[in-house]
C-alpha atoms as a printed R data frame, in Angstrom:
   type eleno elety resid chain resno       x      y       z
1  ATOM     1    CA   MET     A     1  79.035 40.864 -33.798
2  ATOM     2    CA   PHE     A     2  80.289 44.406 -34.180
3  ATOM     3    CA   LYS     A     3  83.032 43.697 -31.644
4  ATOM     4    CA   VAL     A     4  84.147 40.674 -33.690
5  ATOM     5    CA   LEU     A     5  84.290 42.864 -36.792
6  ATOM     6    CA   SER     A     6  86.281 45.599 -35.051
7  ATOM     7    CA   VAL     A     7  89.532 43.799 -35.970
8  ATOM     8    CA   GLU     A     8  90.767 44.652 -39.464
9  ATOM     9    CA   THR     A     9  92.242 41.178 -40.079
10 ATOM    10    CA   ARG     A    10  88.834 39.566 -39.507
11 ATOM    11    CA   VAL     A    11  87.201 42.009 -41.902
12 ATOM    12    CA   GLN     A    12  89.836 41.126 -44.512
13 ATOM    13    CA   MET     A    13  89.174 37.426 -43.908
14 ATOM    14    CA   ILE     A    14  85.473 37.945 -44.497
15 ATOM    15    CA   GLU     A    15  86.212 39.806 -47.722
16 ATOM    16    CA   LEU     A    16  88.383 36.885 -48.892
17 ATOM    17    CA   LEU     A    17  85.677 34.370 -47.997
18 ATOM    18    CA   ARG     A    18  82.988 36.262 -49.849
19 ATOM    19    CA   GLY     A    19  81.851 34.016 -52.672
20 ATOM    20    CA   ARG     A    20  84.292 31.144 -52.046
21 ATOM    21    CA   SER     A    21  85.613 28.882 -49.341
22 ATOM    22    CA   LEU     A    22  89.274 28.798 -48.335
23 ATOM    23    CA   CYS     A    23  91.504 26.761 -46.032
24 ATOM    24    CA   VAL     A    24  93.697 28.176 -43.261
25 ATOM    25    CA   ASN     A    25  96.869 28.083 -45.373
26 ATOM    26    CA   ALA     A    26  95.258 29.957 -48.268
27 ATOM    27    CA   LEU     A    27  93.962 32.622 -45.892
28 ATOM    28    CA   ALA     A    28  97.362 32.911 -44.201
29 ATOM    29    CA   LYS     A    29  99.139 33.351 -47.531
30 ATOM    30    CA   SER     A    30  96.652 35.975 -48.752
31 ATOM    31    CA   LEU     A    31  96.804 37.930 -45.493
32 ATOM    32    CA   GLY     A    32 100.543 37.591 -44.923
33 ATOM    33    CA   ILE     A    33 100.103 36.189 -41.412
34 ATOM    34    CA   THR     A    34 100.816 32.813 -39.842
35 ATOM    35    CA   PRO     A    35  98.362 29.907 -40.049
36 ATOM    36    CA   ALA     A    36  98.235 29.957 -36.229
37 ATOM    37    CA   ALA     A    37  97.059 33.584 -36.273
38 ATOM    38    CA   VAL     A    38  94.447 32.732 -38.917
39 ATOM    39    CA   SER     A    39  93.213 29.835 -36.780
40 ATOM    40    CA   GLN     A    40  92.777 32.130 -33.782
41 ATOM    41    CA   HIS     A    41  90.748 34.606 -35.808
42 ATOM    42    CA   LEU     A    42  88.685 31.803 -37.354
43 ATOM    43    CA   ARG     A    43  87.855 30.464 -33.894
44 ATOM    44    CA   ILE     A    44  86.410 33.842 -32.961
45 ATOM    45    CA   LEU     A    45  84.490 34.061 -36.242
46 ATOM    46    CA   ARG     A    46  83.207 30.499 -35.753
47 ATOM    47    CA   ASP     A    47  82.115 31.235 -32.179
48 ATOM    48    CA   ALA     A    48  80.184 34.252 -33.504
49 ATOM    49    CA   GLU     A    49  78.634 31.944 -36.160
50 ATOM    50    CA   MET     A    50  80.045 34.121 -38.951
51 ATOM    51    CA   VAL     A    51  81.897 31.283 -40.683
52 ATOM    52    CA   ILE     A    52  81.116 27.629 -41.218
53 ATOM    53    CA   ASP     A    53  83.802 24.969 -41.439
54 ATOM    54    CA   ASP     A    54  83.631 22.113 -43.964
55 ATOM    55    CA   LYS     A    55  86.075 19.218 -43.686
56 ATOM    56    CA   ARG     A    56  87.396 18.149 -47.097
57 ATOM    57    CA   GLY     A    57  89.836 15.293 -46.772
58 ATOM    58    CA   TYR     A    58  92.783 16.490 -44.703
59 ATOM    59    CA   TYR     A    59  91.783 20.138 -44.982
60 ATOM    60    CA   VAL     A    60  89.090 22.254 -43.405
61 ATOM    61    CA   HIS     A    61  87.613 24.930 -45.643
62 ATOM    62    CA   TYR     A    62  85.786 27.923 -44.264
63 ATOM    63    CA   ARG     A    63  82.906 29.833 -45.798
64 ATOM    64    CA   LEU     A    64  80.650 32.660 -44.696
65 ATOM    65    CA   ASN     A    65  77.461 31.885 -42.815
66 ATOM    66    CA   GLU     A    66  75.027 33.842 -44.986
67 ATOM    67    CA   ARG     A    67  72.224 33.644 -42.400
68 ATOM    68    CA   THR     A    68  74.343 35.392 -39.787
69 ATOM    69    CA   PHE     A    69  75.290 38.159 -42.199
70 ATOM    70    CA   GLU     A    70  71.672 38.649 -43.191
71 ATOM    71    CA   ARG     A    71  70.768 39.101 -39.498
72 ATOM    72    CA   LEU     A    72  73.708 41.496 -39.080
73 ATOM    73    CA   LYS     A    73  72.505 43.532 -42.047
74 ATOM    74    CA   GLU     A    74  68.987 43.727 -40.615
75 ATOM    75    CA   THR     A    75  70.320 44.772 -37.193
76 ATOM    76    CA   ALA     A    76  72.513 47.475 -38.709
77 ATOM    77    CA   MET     A    77  69.614 48.817 -40.793
78 ATOM    78    CA   GLN     A    78  67.395 49.014 -37.703
79 ATOM    79    CA   LEU     A    79  70.082 50.879 -35.783
80 ATOM    80    CA   LEU     A    80  70.583 53.375 -38.612
81 ATOM    81    CA   ARG     A    81  66.896 54.265 -39.018
């Protein structure tokens, strides 16, 4: 998980997804990158189970997987003890 979060763009995506779900185009516009680049980053985040995709009509919205982040928090706390 730490390797996935070593890319600044992914960290920014997670910050944007905190508290709300967004589609690829909204993320691309907020980050100033192409939708294709966003999709590549989202694939990595999805594979790491950090985001969950929800299909809404023609669009797919992404949100944080709170369970994964809770496990990440616990792991980080154990490492820092």
